matplotlib code that plots the C-alpha trace (Angstrom):
import matplotlib.pyplot as plt

x = [40.6, 39.7, 36.4, 35.1, 35.9, 34.1, 31.0, 31.1, 31.3, 28.4, 26.4, 27.0, 26.0, 22.8, 22.0, 22.6, 20.4, 17.6, 17.8, 17.3, 14.7, 12.9, 13.0, 11.5, 8.8, 7.9, 7.9, 5.7, 3.3, 2.9, 4.8, 3.2, -0.3, -0.1, 1.3, -1.4, -4.0, -2.6, -2.7, -6.2, -7.7, -5.8, -5.6, -7.4, -10.9, -10.5, -9.2, -12.3, -14.6, -12.6, -12.7, -16.5, -17.0, -14.8, -16.8, -20.1, -18.8, -17.4, -20.8, -22.7, -20.5, -21.2, -24.9, -24.7, -22.6, -25.0, -27.9, -26.2, -25.3, -29.1, -29.9, -27.3, -28.9, -32.2, -33.7, -35.2, -32.8, -33.9, -33.3, -34.3, -31.6, -29.1, -29.8, -29.4, -26.1, -24.9, -25.9, -23.7, -20.8, -21.4, -21.7, -18.2, -16.7, -18.1, -16.1, -13.1, -14.8, -15.9, -12.3, -11.0, -13.7, -12.8, -9.2, -10.4, -12.6, -9.9, -7.5, -9.9, -10.2, -6.4, -5.8, -8.5, -7.0, -3.3, -1.4, 0.6, 4.3, 5.3, 3.5, 5.1, 8.6, 8.1, 6.7, 9.8, 12.2, 10.7, 10.8, 14.5, 15.2, 13.3, 14.1, 17.8, 17.0, 13.9, 14.1, 14.7, 16.9, 19.6, 19.0, 18.7, 18.6, 15.5, 13.5, 9.9, 8.8, 10.9, 9.6, 6.0, 6.7, 8.3, 5.1, 2.9, 5.2, 5.5, 1.8, 1.2, 3.9, 2.4, -1.0, 0.4, -0.8, 1.5, -0.2, 0.3, 3.9, 4.6, 3.1, 5.2, 8.3, 7.6, 7.1, 10.3, 12.5, 14.1, 14.7, 16.4, 18.9, 19.5, 20.2, 23.1, 24.7, 24.1, 26.1, 29.2, 28.7, 28.8, 31.8, 34.0, 32.8, 29.2, 30.0, 31.8, 28.9, 26.3, 28.5, 28.7, 24.9, 24.1, 26.3, 24.5, 21.2, 21.9, 22.7, 19.4, 17.4, 19.1, 18.0, 14.4, 14.4, 15.7, 13.0, 10.3, 11.7, 11.6, 7.9, 4.6, 3.7, 7.3, 8.1, 5.5, 6.4, 7.9, 5.2, 2.2, 3.7, 4.2, 1.1, 1.9, 2.2, -1.0, -2.9, -1.6, -2.6, -6.0, -6.6, -5.5, -7.8, -10.7, -10.3, -10.3, -13.4, -15.3, -14.3, -15.5, -18.8, -19.4, -18.6, -20.8, -23.7, -23.2, -23.1, -26.3, -28.0, -26.8, -28.2, -31.4, -31.9, -31.4, -34.0, -36.5, -35.9, -35.9, -37.7, -40.7, -41.5]
y = [10.7, 12.1, 13.9, 10.8, 8.6, 11.0, 10.9, 7.1, 7.0, 9.5, 7.2, 4.2, 6.2, 7.3, 3.8, 2.7, 5.5, 4.7, 1.0, 1.5, 4.2, 1.7, -0.8, 1.8, 2.7, -1.0, -1.5, 1.6, 1.4, -2.4, -4.4, -2.7, -2.7, -6.4, -7.6, -5.6, -7.2, -10.7, -10.1, -8.6, -11.5, -14.3, -13.0, -9.6, -11.0, -13.2, -10.2, -8.2, -10.9, -11.1, -7.3, -7.3, -10.0, -8.2, -5.0, -6.8, -8.4, -5.1, -3.5, -6.3, -6.0, -2.3, -2.9, -5.4, -3.0, -0.1, -2.4, -3.6, 0.0, 0.8, -2.4, -1.6, 1.8, 0.0, 1.2, -0.7, -0.4, 1.9, -0.6, 1.9, 4.3, 1.5, 0.4, 4.0, 4.4, 1.0, 2.1, 5.2, 3.0, 0.7, 3.6, 4.8, 1.3, 0.4, 3.1, 1.0, -2.2, -0.6, 0.6, -2.9, -4.3, -1.8, -3.0, -6.6, -5.5, -3.4, -6.4, -8.6, -6.0, -5.6, -9.4, -9.7, -7.0, -7.8, -7.1, -9.8, -10.3, -9.5, -6.1, -5.3, -6.1, -4.0, -1.1, -1.2, -1.4, 1.7, 3.5, 2.8, 4.0, 7.2, 8.1, 8.2, 11.3, 12.7, 12.1, 15.5, 14.1, 13.1, 15.8, 19.2, 21.2, 19.8, 22.2, 23.0, 20.7, 17.8, 18.4, 18.3, 15.1, 13.6, 14.3, 12.7, 9.7, 9.3, 9.5, 6.8, 4.7, 4.8, 3.9, 1.0, 2.4, 0.5, 1.8, 5.4, 4.7, 3.2, 6.3, 8.6, 6.6, 7.2, 10.9, 11.0, 9.2, 12.4, 14.0, 10.8, 11.0, 14.7, 13.8, 11.6, 14.4, 16.9, 14.8, 15.3, 19.1, 19.1, 20.8, 18.7, 20.8, 20.0, 16.3, 16.2, 18.1, 15.6, 12.7, 13.9, 14.5, 11.1, 9.3, 11.1, 10.4, 6.7, 6.6, 8.3, 6.0, 2.9, 4.3, 4.7, 1.2, -0.2, 1.7, 0.2, -3.3, -2.9, -2.0, -3.7, -5.3, -6.1, -7.6, -10.3, -10.8, -14.3, -15.4, -14.3, -16.3, -19.3, -21.5, -23.4, -20.1, -18.8, -22.0, -22.0, -18.4, -18.9, -21.9, -19.9, -17.0, -19.4, -21.0, -17.6, -16.6, -19.7, -19.2, -15.6, -16.7, -19.0, -16.2, -13.8, -16.2, -16.5, -12.7, -12.4, -14.9, -13.0, -9.7, -11.3, -12.8, -9.3, -7.8, -10.6, -10.1, -6.3, -5.5, -3.9, -2.3]
z = [-16.4, -19.9, -20.6, -22.5, -19.5, -17.2, -19.6, -19.6, -15.8, -15.6, -17.9, -15.6, -12.6, -14.3, -15.2, -11.6, -10.3, -12.7, -11.8, -8.1, -8.8, -11.0, -8.1, -5.8, -8.3, -8.6, -4.9, -4.3, -7.2, -7.7, -5.1, -2.1, -3.7, -4.7, -1.3, 0.5, -1.8, -1.1, 2.6, 2.5, 0.6, 2.4, 5.9, 6.1, 5.5, 8.6, 10.6, 9.5, 10.8, 14.0, 14.5, 14.0, 16.6, 19.1, 18.6, 19.0, 22.2, 23.6, 22.9, 24.6, 27.6, 27.8, 27.6, 30.4, 32.4, 32.0, 33.0, 36.1, 37.1, 37.0, 38.9, 41.6, 42.0, 42.6, 39.3, 36.4, 33.4, 30.6, 27.8, 25.1, 26.3, 26.6, 23.0, 21.8, 23.6, 22.1, 18.6, 18.9, 20.0, 17.0, 14.6, 15.5, 15.6, 12.2, 10.5, 11.3, 10.1, 6.8, 6.2, 6.7, 4.4, 1.8, 1.8, 1.3, -1.6, -3.1, -2.8, -4.7, -7.4, -7.7, -8.0, -10.6, -12.8, -12.8, -16.0, -17.6, -16.5, -20.1, -20.1, -16.7, -17.9, -21.1, -19.0, -16.8, -19.7, -21.4, -18.0, -17.6, -21.2, -21.0, -17.4, -18.4, -20.5, -18.8, -15.1, -13.4, -10.7, -13.2, -15.8, -14.0, -17.3, -18.9, -21.1, -20.3, -23.1, -21.7, -18.2, -19.5, -21.4, -18.3, -16.2, -18.8, -19.0, -15.3, -14.8, -17.4, -15.9, -12.4, -13.7, -15.7, -19.1, -21.5, -24.6, -23.6, -22.6, -26.0, -27.7, -25.6, -26.4, -30.1, -29.5, -27.5, -30.1, -31.6, -28.1, -27.0, -29.9, -29.1, -25.5, -26.4, -28.3, -25.5, -23.0, -25.1, -24.8, -21.0, -19.4, -17.1, -14.2, -15.1, -15.4, -12.0, -10.3, -11.8, -10.8, -7.1, -7.1, -8.5, -6.0, -3.1, -4.8, -5.0, -1.3, -0.5, -2.8, -1.2, 2.2, 1.0, -0.4, 2.9, 4.8, 2.6, 3.0, 6.8, 6.9, 6.2, 3.8, 2.7, 6.1, 5.4, 1.8, 2.3, 4.6, 2.5, -0.4, 1.8, 1.5, 4.8, 6.7, 5.2, 6.0, 9.6, 10.1, 8.6, 10.9, 13.9, 13.0, 12.3, 15.7, 17.4, 15.4, 16.4, 20.1, 20.0, 18.3, 21.3, 23.7, 21.9, 22.1, 25.9, 26.3, 24.2, 26.5, 29.6, 28.3, 27.2, 30.7, 32.2, 29.8, 30.7, 34.4, 34.5, 31.3, 33.1, 36.4]

ax = plt.figure().add_subplot(projection="3d")
ax.plot(x, y, z, "-o")
ax.set_aspect("equal")
plt.show()
């Protein structure tokens, strides 16, 4: 294989590496966030209500249990102390509820501030073009100036700042031309070394992508986009919520009866 053929092969590998790297970036920075947002707004809000009901029921059961322990010891329950202990339980439990509510609110914010598909496509196209020259994984000999430019570019890319990306692309125009020339100056040994590293890098990226695909929220991607599945899940959760509300009302009545019966000596 001639040196020019080696260079062309290296270019193809770099393009392949950047392509899968781009897929990973999209999955991590947009796909994951958007899928989590869809789940939070379509399903998560029901799960938050369900969680809150379960915590209320658990706390009520504890209050009834503590009251019965006092009654079984032939004492009048100290309902002030029981309420204080219950408040401590609720305080700890509501940390989990507030976190879950935050996810729902964040999901709503994400879905109300989505960029246009055209902007997203343009952002990815620019990323691929610039990453071929600036990504440190495929260009180990970047200058300090190029490394700094890459960090600025990558930060703007992750935040979805298309205007800044475009500005950086203009700034980078001359360096991009210089990069094409520098590839022809690589020794065959350098080309072969980069080729071997890129092949291994592609394998590692594919492994990372597979790991992402096998974990939430990507495992529910098809389901969360399926209106029938979402409707069925919402119906199931709504039924469970209604059942728990009835049970909670019963437990409240049980506890109120204990208080009325043993509320004073």
